[in-house]
All heavy atoms as TSV, in Angstrom:
chain	resi	resn	atom	element	x	y	z
A	1	PRO	N	N	201.368	96.798	11.745
A	1	PRO	CA	C	201.527	97.922	12.680
A	1	PRO	C	C	202.846	98.652	12.460
A	1	PRO	O	O	203.818	98.059	11.998
A	1	PRO	CB	C	201.518	97.275	14.049
A	1	PRO	CG	C	200.952	95.913	13.856
A	1	PRO	CD	C	201.200	95.542	12.433
A	2	THR	N	N	202.864	99.924	12.779
A	2	THR	CA	C	204.082	100.711	12.663
A	2	THR	C	C	204.262	101.558	13.909
A	2	THR	O	O	203.291	101.950	14.549
A	2	THR	CB	C	204.060	101.614	11.414
A	2	THR	OG1	O	205.312	102.307	11.328
A	2	THR	CG2	C	202.939	102.638	11.463
A	3	LYS	N	N	205.495	101.821	14.257
A	3	LYS	CA	C	205.795	102.744	15.344
A	3	LYS	C	C	206.208	104.104	14.802
A	3	LYS	O	O	206.278	105.070	15.530
A	3	LYS	CB	C	206.896	102.173	16.237
A	3	LYS	CG	C	206.467	100.946	17.008
A	3	LYS	CD	C	207.506	100.527	18.015
A	3	LYS	CE	C	207.147	99.268	18.747
A	3	LYS	NZ	N	205.936	99.319	19.515
A	4	GLY	N	N	206.479	104.177	13.506
A	4	GLY	CA	C	206.926	105.431	12.910
A	4	GLY	C	C	206.857	105.419	11.403
A	4	GLY	O	O	205.931	105.934	10.806
A	5	ILE	N	N	207.844	104.783	10.758
A	5	ILE	CA	C	207.916	104.774	9.295
A	5	ILE	C	C	207.048	103.636	8.745
A	5	ILE	O	O	207.187	102.492	9.156
A	5	ILE	CB	C	209.367	104.588	8.812
A	5	ILE	CG1	C	210.278	105.699	9.355
A	5	ILE	CG2	C	209.418	104.529	7.286
A	5	ILE	CD1	C	209.981	107.071	8.823
A	6	LEU	N	N	206.161	103.974	7.797
A	6	LEU	CA	C	205.348	102.986	7.113
A	6	LEU	C	C	205.807	102.929	5.662
A	6	LEU	O	O	205.880	103.961	4.995
A	6	LEU	CB	C	203.865	103.365	7.178
A	6	LEU	CG	C	202.896	102.389	6.512
A	6	LEU	CD1	C	202.855	101.074	7.296
A	6	LEU	CD2	C	201.495	102.995	6.451
A	7	ASN	N	N	206.140	101.737	5.191
A	7	ASN	CA	C	206.544	101.541	3.794
A	7	ASN	C	C	205.361	100.998	3.006
A	7	ASN	O	O	204.742	100.020	3.411
A	7	ASN	CB	C	207.725	100.582	3.698
A	7	ASN	CG	C	208.971	101.171	4.308
A	7	ASN	OD1	O	209.296	102.322	4.071
A	7	ASN	ND2	N	209.672	100.393	5.109
A	8	ILE	N	N	205.063	101.646	1.879
A	8	ILE	CA	C	203.946	101.276	1.036
A	8	ILE	C	C	204.494	100.884	-0.327
A	8	ILE	O	O	205.211	101.663	-0.951
A	8	ILE	CB	C	202.948	102.439	0.875
A	8	ILE	CG1	C	202.492	102.945	2.243
A	8	ILE	CG2	C	201.749	102.043	0.031
A	8	ILE	CD1	C	203.010	104.288	2.598
A	9	ASP	N	N	204.171	99.681	-0.797
A	9	ASP	CA	C	204.584	99.236	-2.127
A	9	ASP	C	C	203.489	99.589	-3.127
A	9	ASP	O	O	202.324	99.227	-2.923
A	9	ASP	CB	C	204.836	97.729	-2.149
A	9	ASP	CG	C	206.099	97.341	-1.389
A	9	ASP	OD1	O	207.013	98.181	-1.298
A	9	ASP	OD2	O	206.158	96.201	-0.895
A	10	VAL	N	N	203.878	100.296	-4.196
A	10	VAL	CA	C	202.944	100.702	-5.239
A	10	VAL	C	C	203.488	100.226	-6.580
A	10	VAL	O	O	204.600	100.594	-6.959
A	10	VAL	CB	C	202.761	102.245	-5.259
A	10	VAL	CG1	C	201.858	102.668	-6.403
A	10	VAL	CG2	C	202.221	102.745	-3.927
A	11	GLN	N	N	202.708	99.400	-7.269
A	11	GLN	CA	C	203.068	98.946	-8.605
A	11	GLN	C	C	202.435	99.906	-9.604
A	11	GLN	O	O	201.239	100.165	-9.542
A	11	GLN	CB	C	202.559	97.524	-8.842
A	11	GLN	CG	C	202.936	96.939	-10.179
A	11	GLN	CD	C	204.416	96.598	-10.281
A	11	GLN	OE1	O	205.019	96.126	-9.343
A	11	GLN	NE2	N	204.992	96.844	-11.429
A	12	SER	N	N	203.224	100.451	-10.529
A	12	SER	CA	C	202.725	101.458	-11.456
A	12	SER	C	C	203.074	101.100	-12.899
A	12	SER	O	O	204.153	100.592	-13.171
A	12	SER	CB	C	203.339	102.817	-11.104
A	12	SER	OG	O	202.955	103.782	-12.040
A	13	THR	N	N	202.151	101.408	-13.803
A	13	THR	CA	C	202.399	101.173	-15.229
A	13	THR	C	C	202.984	102.405	-15.910
A	13	THR	O	O	203.362	102.356	-17.073
A	13	THR	CB	C	201.097	100.772	-15.949
A	13	THR	OG1	O	200.119	101.791	-15.727
A	13	THR	CG2	C	200.580	99.440	-15.423
A	14	SER	N	N	203.040	103.529	-15.171
A	14	SER	CA	C	203.616	104.763	-15.706
A	14	SER	C	C	204.047	105.662	-14.553
A	14	SER	O	O	203.741	105.386	-13.394
A	14	SER	CB	C	202.597	105.494	-16.589
A	14	SER	OG	O	201.472	105.867	-15.830
A	15	ALA	N	N	204.735	106.749	-14.884
A	15	ALA	CA	C	205.172	107.716	-13.859
A	15	ALA	C	C	204.074	108.759	-13.657
A	15	ALA	O	O	203.461	109.215	-14.619
A	15	ALA	CB	C	206.462	108.381	-14.287
A	16	TYR	N	N	203.824	109.112	-12.410
A	16	TYR	CA	C	202.847	110.155	-12.081
A	16	TYR	C	C	203.023	110.589	-10.635
A	16	TYR	O	O	203.740	109.957	-9.869
A	16	TYR	CB	C	201.408	109.681	-12.347
A	16	TYR	CG	C	201.014	108.400	-11.630
A	16	TYR	CD1	C	200.473	108.431	-10.349
A	16	TYR	CD2	C	201.170	107.167	-12.240
A	16	TYR	CE1	C	200.114	107.266	-9.702
A	16	TYR	CE2	C	200.811	105.997	-11.597
A	16	TYR	CZ	C	200.272	106.056	-10.321
A	16	TYR	OH	O	199.920	104.903	-9.681
A	17	ASP	N	N	202.365	111.675	-10.274
A	17	ASP	CA	C	202.361	112.166	-8.900
A	17	ASP	C	C	201.117	111.641	-8.197
A	17	ASP	O	O	200.039	111.590	-8.791
A	17	ASP	CB	C	202.326	113.703	-8.865
A	17	ASP	CG	C	203.591	114.315	-9.432
A	17	ASP	OD1	O	204.651	113.672	-9.356
A	17	ASP	OD2	O	203.515	115.440	-9.955
A	18	ILE	N	N	201.279	111.249	-6.942
A	18	ILE	CA	C	200.133	110.826	-6.147
A	18	ILE	C	C	200.070	111.644	-4.872
A	18	ILE	O	O	201.072	112.182	-4.415
A	18	ILE	CB	C	200.149	109.322	-5.818
A	18	ILE	CG1	C	201.415	108.927	-5.043
A	18	ILE	CG2	C	199.989	108.482	-7.049
A	18	ILE	CD1	C	201.393	107.479	-4.592
A	19	ASN	N	N	198.881	111.740	-4.334
A	19	ASN	CA	C	198.646	112.455	-3.095
A	19	ASN	C	C	198.170	111.427	-2.069
A	19	ASN	O	O	197.053	110.940	-2.159
A	19	ASN	CB	C	197.588	113.538	-3.335
A	19	ASN	CG	C	197.645	114.617	-2.298
A	19	ASN	OD1	O	198.668	114.823	-1.671
A	19	ASN	ND2	N	196.539	115.306	-2.131
A	20	MET	N	N	199.048	111.077	-1.115
A	20	MET	CA	C	198.702	110.119	-0.069
A	20	MET	C	C	197.986	110.869	1.049
A	20	MET	O	O	198.543	111.811	1.614
A	20	MET	CB	C	199.962	109.467	0.502
A	20	MET	CG	C	200.710	108.636	-0.488
A	20	MET	SD	S	199.872	107.079	-0.696
A	20	MET	CE	C	201.224	106.034	-1.096
A	21	ILE	N	N	196.771	110.464	1.353
A	21	ILE	CA	C	195.984	111.112	2.392
A	21	ILE	C	C	195.693	110.094	3.485
A	21	ILE	O	O	195.244	108.984	3.204
A	21	ILE	CB	C	194.665	111.684	1.835
A	21	ILE	CG1	C	194.956	112.641	0.679
A	21	ILE	CG2	C	193.886	112.399	2.938
A	21	ILE	CD1	C	193.718	113.103	-0.060
A	22	THR	N	N	195.947	110.478	4.735
A	22	THR	CA	C	195.715	109.618	5.884
A	22	THR	C	C	194.575	110.199	6.712
A	22	THR	O	O	194.583	111.380	7.033
A	22	THR	CB	C	196.985	109.508	6.746
A	22	THR	OG1	O	198.073	109.090	5.912
A	22	THR	CG2	C	196.797	108.518	7.876
A	23	PHE	N	N	193.605	109.336	7.035
A	23	PHE	CA	C	192.453	109.720	7.842
A	23	PHE	C	C	192.432	108.892	9.118
A	23	PHE	O	O	192.863	107.737	9.119
A	23	PHE	CB	C	191.143	109.425	7.090
A	23	PHE	CG	C	191.003	110.142	5.783
A	23	PHE	CD1	C	191.396	109.543	4.604
A	23	PHE	CD2	C	190.466	111.417	5.738
A	23	PHE	CE1	C	191.250	110.187	3.392
A	23	PHE	CE2	C	190.326	112.075	4.534
A	23	PHE	CZ	C	190.717	111.472	3.354
A	24	ASP	N	N	191.883	109.488	10.201
A	24	ASP	CA	C	191.634	108.677	11.391
A	24	ASP	C	C	190.327	107.916	11.176
A	24	ASP	O	O	189.666	108.069	10.143
A	24	ASP	CB	C	191.636	109.517	12.668
A	24	ASP	CG	C	190.522	110.553	12.744
A	24	ASP	OD1	O	189.549	110.471	11.959
A	24	ASP	OD2	O	190.611	111.445	13.595
A	25	VAL	N	N	189.926	107.086	12.133
A	25	VAL	CA	C	188.733	106.256	11.951
A	25	VAL	C	C	187.442	107.074	11.924
A	25	VAL	O	O	186.400	106.573	11.498
A	25	VAL	CB	C	188.641	105.141	13.019
A	25	VAL	CG1	C	189.715	104.099	12.802
A	25	VAL	CG2	C	188.683	105.706	14.411
A	26	LEU	N	N	187.493	108.325	12.351
A	26	LEU	CA	C	186.319	109.201	12.299
A	26	LEU	C	C	186.231	109.956	10.979
A	26	LEU	O	O	185.290	110.704	10.755
A	26	LEU	CB	C	186.349	110.193	13.467
A	26	LEU	CG	C	186.340	109.564	14.858
A	26	LEU	CD1	C	186.464	110.637	15.929
A	26	LEU	CD2	C	185.080	108.741	15.069
A	27	GLY	N	N	187.240	109.770	10.093
A	27	GLY	CA	C	187.227	110.424	8.792
A	27	GLY	C	C	187.936	111.761	8.750
A	27	GLY	O	O	187.911	112.438	7.729
A	28	LYS	N	N	188.590	112.147	9.834
A	28	LYS	CA	C	189.333	113.406	9.874
A	28	LYS	C	C	190.701	113.225	9.215
A	28	LYS	O	O	191.426	112.281	9.521
A	28	LYS	CB	C	189.515	113.861	11.321
A	28	LYS	CG	C	190.261	115.158	11.460
A	28	LYS	CD	C	190.463	115.528	12.924
A	28	LYS	CE	C	191.368	116.724	13.030
A	28	LYS	NZ	N	191.877	116.895	14.390
A	29	LYS	N	N	191.038	114.146	8.306
A	29	LYS	CA	C	192.338	114.088	7.641
A	29	LYS	C	C	193.429	114.449	8.647
A	29	LYS	O	O	193.379	115.492	9.277
A	29	LYS	CB	C	192.375	115.068	6.477
A	29	LYS	CG	C	193.614	114.951	5.622
A	29	LYS	CD	C	193.749	116.053	4.585
A	29	LYS	CE	C	192.571	116.152	3.665
A	29	LYS	NZ	N	192.759	117.181	2.624
A	30	VAL	N	N	194.424	113.561	8.802
A	30	VAL	CA	C	195.497	113.809	9.757
A	30	VAL	C	C	196.844	114.069	9.082
A	30	VAL	O	O	197.734	114.656	9.686
A	30	VAL	CB	C	195.648	112.662	10.786
A	30	VAL	CG1	C	194.427	112.569	11.675
A	30	VAL	CG2	C	195.910	111.337	10.104
A	31	LEU	N	N	196.983	113.644	7.815
A	31	LEU	CA	C	198.242	113.856	7.107
A	31	LEU	C	C	198.003	113.756	5.613
A	31	LEU	O	O	197.221	112.921	5.160
A	31	LEU	CB	C	199.278	112.801	7.529
A	31	LEU	CG	C	200.699	112.964	7.006
A	31	LEU	CD1	C	201.368	114.180	7.625
A	31	LEU	CD2	C	201.526	111.723	7.290
A	32	GLU	N	N	198.672	114.633	4.866
A	32	GLU	CA	C	198.596	114.593	3.413
A	32	GLU	C	C	200.004	114.768	2.878
A	32	GLU	O	O	200.725	115.660	3.304
A	32	GLU	CB	C	197.685	115.708	2.908
A	32	GLU	CG	C	197.375	115.636	1.445
A	32	GLU	CD	C	196.251	116.581	1.033
A	32	GLU	OE1	O	195.584	117.158	1.908
A	32	GLU	OE2	O	196.065	116.733	-0.180
A	33	LYS	N	N	200.399	113.892	1.946
A	33	LYS	CA	C	201.758	113.942	1.428
A	33	LYS	C	C	201.742	113.658	-0.068
A	33	LYS	O	O	201.194	112.655	-0.504
A	33	LYS	CB	C	202.633	112.915	2.154
A	33	LYS	CG	C	204.080	112.954	1.743
A	33	LYS	CD	C	204.942	112.139	2.659
A	33	LYS	CE	C	206.343	112.138	2.148
A	33	LYS	NZ	N	207.323	112.529	3.088
A	34	SER	N	N	202.358	114.552	-0.851
A	34	SER	CA	C	202.501	114.342	-2.290
A	34	SER	C	C	203.774	113.548	-2.549
A	34	SER	O	O	204.810	113.819	-1.934
A	34	SER	CB	C	202.578	115.679	-3.022
A	34	SER	OG	O	201.373	116.382	-2.876
A	35	MET	N	N	203.678	112.579	-3.460
A	35	MET	CA	C	204.817	111.721	-3.768
A	35	MET	C	C	204.839	111.436	-5.261
A	35	MET	O	O	203.822	111.580	-5.941
A	35	MET	CB	C	204.720	110.418	-2.980
A	35	MET	CG	C	204.547	110.641	-1.488
A	35	MET	SD	S	204.519	109.118	-0.561
A	35	MET	CE	C	206.220	109.062	-0.067
A	36	ASN	N	N	205.996	111.031	-5.744
A	36	ASN	CA	C	206.155	110.665	-7.150
A	36	ASN	C	C	206.373	109.164	-7.250
A	36	ASN	O	O	207.059	108.580	-6.420
A	36	ASN	CB	C	207.373	111.369	-7.762
A	36	ASN	CG	C	207.264	112.861	-7.702
A	36	ASN	OD1	O	206.197	113.409	-7.916
A	36	ASN	ND2	N	208.358	113.523	-7.403
A	37	VAL	N	N	205.783	108.561	-8.295
A	37	VAL	CA	C	206.048	107.155	-8.582
A	37	VAL	C	C	206.585	107.049	-10.001
A	37	VAL	O	O	206.314	107.903	-10.846
A	37	VAL	CB	C	204.801	106.262	-8.411
A	37	VAL	CG1	C	204.347	106.220	-6.978
A	37	VAL	CG2	C	203.675	106.702	-9.310
A	38	VAL	N	N	207.367	106.030	-10.233
A	38	VAL	CA	C	207.908	105.749	-11.558
A	38	VAL	C	C	207.316	104.426	-12.037
A	38	VAL	O	O	206.703	103.689	-11.266
A	38	VAL	CB	C	209.456	105.678	-11.546
A	38	VAL	CG1	C	210.045	107.031	-11.190
A	38	VAL	CG2	C	209.941	104.610	-10.595
A	39	LYS	N	N	207.494	104.113	-13.296
A	39	LYS	CA	C	206.993	102.855	-13.838
A	39	LYS	C	C	207.686	101.697	-13.133
A	39	LYS	O	O	208.903	101.707	-12.956
A	39	LYS	CB	C	207.246	102.797	-15.346
A	39	LYS	CG	C	206.652	101.582	-16.003
A	39	LYS	CD	C	206.841	101.618	-17.500
A	39	LYS	CE	C	206.223	100.394	-18.145
A	39	LYS	NZ	N	206.365	100.412	-19.596
A	40	GLY	N	N	206.906	100.706	-12.709
A	40	GLY	CA	C	207.453	99.561	-11.999
A	40	GLY	C	C	207.051	99.569	-10.535
A	40	GLY	O	O	206.084	100.212	-10.139
A	41	LEU	N	N	207.820	98.877	-9.711
A	41	LEU	CA	C	207.532	98.771	-8.286
A	41	LEU	C	C	208.172	99.934	-7.538
A	41	LEU	O	O	209.362	100.204	-7.686
A	41	LEU	CB	C	208.048	97.439	-7.733
A	41	LEU	CG	C	207.788	97.190	-6.255
A	41	LEU	CD1	C	206.283	97.136	-5.981
A	41	LEU	CD2	C	208.445	95.897	-5.812
A	42	ASN	N	N	207.376	100.612	-6.747
A	42	ASN	CA	C	207.835	101.736	-5.934
A	42	ASN	C	C	207.605	101.405	-4.465
A	42	ASN	O	O	206.543	100.903	-4.104
A	42	ASN	CB	C	207.027	102.996	-6.257
A	42	ASN	CG	C	207.191	103.454	-7.683
A	42	ASN	OD1	O	207.997	104.308	-7.968
A	42	ASN	ND2	N	206.419	102.885	-8.599
A	43	THR	N	N	208.583	101.687	-3.611
A	43	THR	CA	C	208.398	101.584	-2.168
A	43	THR	C	C	208.435	103.002	-1.613
A	43	THR	O	O	209.462	103.668	-1.654
A	43	THR	CB	C	209.491	100.717	-1.517
A	43	THR	OG1	O	209.429	99.406	-2.083
A	43	THR	CG2	C	209.276	100.620	-0.015
A	44	LEU	N	N	207.270	103.448	-1.133
A	44	LEU	CA	C	207.132	104.805	-0.609
A	44	LEU	C	C	207.134	104.748	0.909
A	44	LEU	O	O	206.513	103.867	1.504
A	44	LEU	CB	C	205.830	105.430	-1.111
A	44	LEU	CG	C	205.604	105.363	-2.625
A	44	LEU	CD1	C	204.223	105.883	-2.973
A	44	LEU	CD2	C	206.675	106.151	-3.357
A	45	SER	N	N	207.823	105.681	1.549
A	45	SER	CA	C	207.908	105.718	3.009
A	45	SER	C	C	207.258	106.981	3.533
A	45	SER	O	O	207.519	108.074	3.029
A	45	SER	CB	C	209.368	105.679	3.464
A	45	SER	OG	O	209.979	104.486	3.056
A	46	ILE	N	N	206.427	106.800	4.557
A	46	ILE	CA	C	205.783	107.937	5.219
A	46	ILE	C	C	206.077	107.829	6.707
A	46	ILE	O	O	205.935	106.766	7.311
A	46	ILE	CB	C	204.266	107.960	4.975
A	46	ILE	CG1	C	203.964	108.048	3.475
A	46	ILE	CG2	C	203.618	109.128	5.717
A	46	ILE	CD1	C	202.488	108.008	3.132
A	47	ASP	N	N	206.465	108.956	7.316
A	47	ASP	CA	C	206.790	109.000	8.741
A	47	ASP	C	C	205.532	109.333	9.539
A	47	ASP	O	O	204.985	110.424	9.419
A	47	ASP	CB	C	207.876	110.042	8.995
A	47	ASP	CG	C	208.338	110.076	10.437
A	47	ASP	OD1	O	207.838	109.275	11.261
A	47	ASP	OD2	O	209.195	110.918	10.760
A	48	TYR	N	N	205.088	108.391	10.352
A	48	TYR	CA	C	203.912	108.583	11.192
A	48	TYR	C	C	204.283	108.693	12.669
A	48	TYR	O	O	203.431	108.513	13.528
A	48	TYR	CB	C	202.934	107.414	11.004
A	48	TYR	CG	C	202.214	107.448	9.682
A	48	TYR	CD1	C	202.509	106.531	8.684
A	48	TYR	CD2	C	201.236	108.398	9.431
A	48	TYR	CE1	C	201.847	106.550	7.472
A	48	TYR	CE2	C	200.573	108.437	8.221
A	48	TYR	CZ	C	200.879	107.516	7.249
A	48	TYR	OH	O	200.220	107.554	6.050
A	49	SER	N	N	205.528	109.001	12.975
A	49	SER	CA	C	205.968	109.041	14.370
A	49	SER	C	C	205.293	110.151	15.174
A	49	SER	O	O	205.243	110.074	16.398
A	49	SER	CB	C	207.487	109.179	14.442
A	49	SER	OG	O	207.898	110.381	13.818
A	50	THR	N	N	204.758	111.172	14.518
A	50	THR	CA	C	204.176	112.311	15.243
A	50	THR	C	C	202.670	112.172	15.482
A	50	THR	O	O	202.093	113.003	16.183
A	50	THR	CB	C	204.424	113.624	14.476
A	50	THR	OG1	O	203.828	113.524	13.186
A	50	THR	CG2	C	205.906	113.905	14.344
A	51	ILE	N	N	202.027	111.138	14.918
A	51	ILE	CA	C	200.587	110.999	15.134
A	51	ILE	C	C	200.316	110.056	16.302
A	51	ILE	O	O	201.172	109.260	16.691
A	51	ILE	CB	C	199.850	110.515	13.864
A	51	ILE	CG1	C	200.289	109.109	13.449
A	51	ILE	CG2	C	200.045	111.497	12.719
A	51	ILE	CD1	C	199.466	108.521	12.306
A	52	ALA	N	N	199.119	110.161	16.866
A	52	ALA	CA	C	198.743	109.363	18.032
A	52	ALA	C	C	198.565	107.892	17.667
A	52	ALA	O	O	198.336	107.545	16.510
A	52	ALA	CB	C	197.443	109.903	18.620
A	53	LYS	N	N	198.668	107.033	18.678
A	53	LYS	CA	C	198.413	105.609	18.479
A	53	LYS	C	C	196.962	105.422	18.054
A	53	LYS	O	O	196.077	106.154	18.486
A	53	LYS	CB	C	198.667	104.839	19.772
A	53	LYS	CG	C	200.110	104.806	20.192
A	53	LYS	CD	C	200.271	104.031	21.472
A	53	LYS	CE	C	201.730	104.023	21.909
A	53	LYS	NZ	N	201.920	103.244	23.142
A	54	GLY	N	N	196.730	104.442	17.177
A	54	GLY	CA	C	195.369	104.161	16.752
A	54	GLY	C	C	195.334	103.537	15.374
A	54	GLY	O	O	196.359	103.195	14.793
A	55	THR	N	N	194.118	103.399	14.836
A	55	THR	CA	C	193.896	102.836	13.518
A	55	THR	C	C	193.656	103.965	12.527
A	55	THR	O	O	192.921	104.913	12.825
A	55	THR	CB	C	192.685	101.888	13.530
A	55	THR	OG1	O	192.939	100.847	14.484
A	55	THR	CG2	C	192.448	101.265	12.165
A	56	TYR	N	N	194.281	103.858	11.358
A	56	TYR	CA	C	194.197	104.911	10.336
A	56	TYR	C	C	193.881	104.305	8.972
A	56	TYR	O	O	194.099	103.125	8.739
A	56	TYR	CB	C	195.514	105.684	10.271
A	56	TYR	CG	C	195.768	106.488	11.517
A	56	TYR	CD1	C	196.461	105.935	12.586
A	56	TYR	CD2	C	195.298	107.786	11.638
A	56	TYR	CE1	C	196.671	106.647	13.748
A	56	TYR	CE2	C	195.507	108.513	12.799
A	56	TYR	CZ	C	196.189	107.939	13.848
A	56	TYR	OH	O	196.391	108.661	14.994
A	57	ILE	N	N	193.385	105.155	8.087
A	57	ILE	CA	C	193.054	104.767	6.724
A	57	ILE	C	C	193.918	105.585	5.775
A	57	ILE	O	O	193.964	106.816	5.882
A	57	ILE	CB	C	191.561	105.006	6.441
A	57	ILE	CG1	C	190.730	104.149	7.395
A	57	ILE	CG2	C	191.223	104.686	4.983
A	57	ILE	CD1	C	189.318	104.626	7.583
A	58	LEU	N	N	194.602	104.926	4.861
A	58	LEU	CA	C	195.472	105.567	3.881
A	58	LEU	C	C	194.817	105.440	2.511
A	58	LEU	O	O	194.427	104.347	2.107
A	58	LEU	CB	C	196.841	104.889	3.883
A	58	LEU	CG	C	197.869	105.399	2.881
A	58	LEU	CD1	C	198.242	106.840	3.185
A	58	LEU	CD2	C	199.102	104.522	2.897
A	59	GLN	N	N	194.681	106.577	1.799
A	59	GLN	CA	C	194.059	106.584	0.479
A	59	GLN	C	C	194.928	107.331	-0.519
A	59	GLN	O	O	195.576	108.315	-0.164
A	59	GLN	CB	C	192.708	107.299	0.501
A	59	GLN	CG	C	191.581	106.512	1.058
A	59	GLN	CD	C	190.251	107.232	0.877
A	59	GLN	OE1	O	190.201	108.429	0.668
A	59	GLN	NE2	N	189.178	106.477	0.960
A	60	TYR	N	N	194.888	106.855	-1.775
A	60	TYR	CA	C	195.500	107.585	-2.882
A	60	TYR	C	C	194.837	107.155	-4.180
A	60	TYR	O	O	194.262	106.077	-4.269
A	60	TYR	CB	C	197.015	107.373	-2.938
A	60	TYR	CG	C	197.442	106.004	-3.409
A	60	TYR	CD1	C	197.700	105.756	-4.752
A	60	TYR	CD2	C	197.577	104.957	-2.512
A	60	TYR	CE1	C	198.093	104.499	-5.188
A	60	TYR	CE2	C	197.964	103.700	-2.940
A	60	TYR	CZ	C	198.211	103.477	-4.275
A	60	TYR	OH	O	198.591	102.238	-4.707
A	61	SER	N	N	194.908	108.016	-5.179
A	61	SER	CA	C	194.418	107.691	-6.516
A	61	SER	C	C	195.610	107.429	-7.416
A	61	SER	O	O	196.600	108.169	-7.369
A	61	SER	CB	C	193.608	108.850	-7.096
A	61	SER	OG	O	192.409	109.007	-6.379
A	62	ASP	N	N	195.517	106.387	-8.243
A	62	ASP	CA	C	196.610	106.080	-9.156
A	62	ASP	C	C	196.500	106.929	-10.423
A	62	ASP	O	O	195.617	107.781	-10.537
A	62	ASP	CB	C	196.674	104.582	-9.467
A	62	ASP	CG	C	195.444	104.055	-10.187
A	62	ASP	OD1	O	194.709	104.845	-10.812
A	62	ASP	OD2	O	195.223	102.825	-10.131
A	63	GLY	N	N	197.393	106.707	-11.354
A	63	GLY	CA	C	197.443	107.497	-12.585
A	63	GLY	C	C	196.208	107.357	-13.454
A	63	GLY	O	O	195.932	108.209	-14.295
A	64	GLU	N	N	195.436	106.285	-13.248
A	64	GLU	CA	C	194.213	106.067	-14.014
A	64	GLU	C	C	192.983	106.556	-13.265
A	64	GLU	O	O	191.860	106.382	-13.716
A	64	GLU	CB	C	194.079	104.578	-14.339
A	64	GLU	CG	C	195.232	104.068	-15.199
A	64	GLU	CD	C	195.257	102.551	-15.310
A	64	GLU	OE1	O	194.425	101.875	-14.664
A	64	GLU	OE2	O	196.126	102.052	-16.037
A	65	GLY	N	N	193.186	107.145	-12.077
A	65	GLY	CA	C	192.078	107.671	-11.296
A	65	GLY	C	C	191.430	106.678	-10.351
A	65	GLY	O	O	190.459	107.003	-9.681
A	66	LYS	N	N	191.962	105.456	-10.268
A	66	LYS	CA	C	191.406	104.448	-9.372
A	66	LYS	C	C	191.833	104.747	-7.940
A	66	LYS	O	O	193.008	104.984	-7.675
A	66	LYS	CB	C	191.880	103.058	-9.781
A	66	LYS	CG	C	191.292	101.950	-8.942
A	66	LYS	CD	C	191.755	100.593	-9.416
A	66	LYS	CE	C	191.229	99.518	-8.477
A	66	LYS	NZ	N	191.793	98.211	-8.768
A	67	LEU	N	N	190.857	104.739	-7.019
A	67	LEU	CA	C	191.124	105.021	-5.614
A	67	LEU	C	C	191.568	103.748	-4.900
A	67	LEU	O	O	190.919	102.701	-5.007
A	67	LEU	CB	C	189.866	105.584	-4.946
A	67	LEU	CG	C	190.015	106.048	-3.505
A	67	LEU	CD1	C	190.969	107.243	-3.432
A	67	LEU	CD2	C	188.662	106.421	-2.939
A	68	HIS	N	N	192.687	103.842	-4.184
A	68	HIS	CA	C	193.214	102.719	-3.397
A	68	HIS	C	C	193.120	103.087	-1.919
A	68	HIS	O	O	193.487	104.201	-1.529
A	68	HIS	CB	C	194.675	102.437	-3.755
A	68	HIS	CG	C	194.849	102.052	-5.197
A	68	HIS	ND1	N	194.846	100.740	-5.595
A	68	HIS	CD2	C	195.019	102.794	-6.315
A	68	HIS	CE1	C	195.011	100.692	-6.917
A	68	HIS	NE2	N	195.119	101.937	-7.360
A	69	THR	N	N	192.653	102.157	-1.113
A	69	THR	CA	C	192.446	102.401	0.318
A	69	THR	C	C	192.985	101.213	1.111
A	69	THR	O	O	192.760	100.070	0.727
A	69	THR	CB	C	190.948	102.569	0.622
A	69	THR	OG1	O	190.413	103.614	-0.178
A	69	THR	CG2	C	190.723	102.913	2.076
A	70	THR	N	N	193.677	101.515	2.201
A	70	THR	CA	C	194.145	100.464	3.099
A	70	THR	C	C	194.139	100.992	4.536
A	70	THR	O	O	194.189	102.201	4.762
A	70	THR	CB	C	195.553	99.966	2.708
A	70	THR	OG1	O	195.863	98.803	3.465
A	70	THR	CG2	C	196.620	101.022	2.929
A	71	LYS	N	N	194.058	100.075	5.489
A	71	LYS	CA	C	194.106	100.443	6.906
A	71	LYS	C	C	195.460	100.049	7.476
A	71	LYS	O	O	196.088	99.092	7.021
A	71	LYS	CB	C	193.028	99.692	7.697
A	71	LYS	CG	C	191.635	100.178	7.467
A	71	LYS	CD	C	190.694	99.389	8.382
A	71	LYS	CE	C	189.254	99.765	8.118
A	71	LYS	NZ	N	188.345	98.973	8.938
A	72	PHE	N	N	195.877	100.783	8.496
A	72	PHE	CA	C	197.069	100.395	9.242
A	72	PHE	C	C	196.928	100.854	10.679
A	72	PHE	O	O	196.083	101.679	10.999
A	72	PHE	CB	C	198.354	100.957	8.599
A	72	PHE	CG	C	198.521	102.441	8.737
A	72	PHE	CD1	C	199.255	102.987	9.778
A	72	PHE	CD2	C	197.954	103.304	7.817
A	72	PHE	CE1	C	199.408	104.357	9.910
A	72	PHE	CE2	C	198.110	104.668	7.925
A	72	PHE	CZ	C	198.838	105.199	8.973
A	73	VAL	N	N	197.755	100.280	11.555
A	73	VAL	CA	C	197.714	100.594	12.977
A	73	VAL	C	C	199.017	101.265	13.374
A	73	VAL	O	O	200.108	100.803	13.020
A	73	VAL	CB	C	197.511	99.315	13.817
A	73	VAL	CG1	C	197.597	99.614	15.310
A	73	VAL	CG2	C	196.168	98.682	13.472
A	74	LYS	N	N	198.914	102.363	14.113
A	74	LYS	CA	C	200.085	103.051	14.679
A	74	LYS	C	C	200.196	102.632	16.129
A	74	LYS	O	O	199.274	102.812	16.908
A	74	LYS	CB	C	199.891	104.570	14.555
A	74	LYS	CG	C	200.841	105.425	15.394
A	74	LYS	CD	C	202.264	105.351	14.945
A	74	LYS	CE	C	203.224	106.310	15.569
A	74	LYS	NZ	N	203.050	106.877	16.826
A	75	ASP	N	N	201.314	101.996	16.507
A	75	ASP	CA	C	201.552	101.559	17.889
A	75	ASP	C	C	202.207	102.653	18.691
A	75	ASP	O	O	202.995	103.404	18.200
A	75	ASP	CB	C	202.442	100.315	17.928
A	75	ASP	CG	C	201.676	99.063	17.540
A	75	ASP	OD1	O	200.437	99.075	17.616
A	75	ASP	OD2	O	202.334	98.076	17.150
């Protein structure tokens, strides 16, 4: 759970740009953020302090086009 800042660890084999998209449980896009990753372990931070409490789904595609999805809770 997060009250504001969510830290996401992304392991990458190369540098590329990713588009982090956050959806509510009904599938509505609530936030979209472009970020850069470098080769190795990246810790990306997204500020969710302005969205309502609830459960959300975070998605992004890596440099190889593989879609990654995870859920988180905003308190």
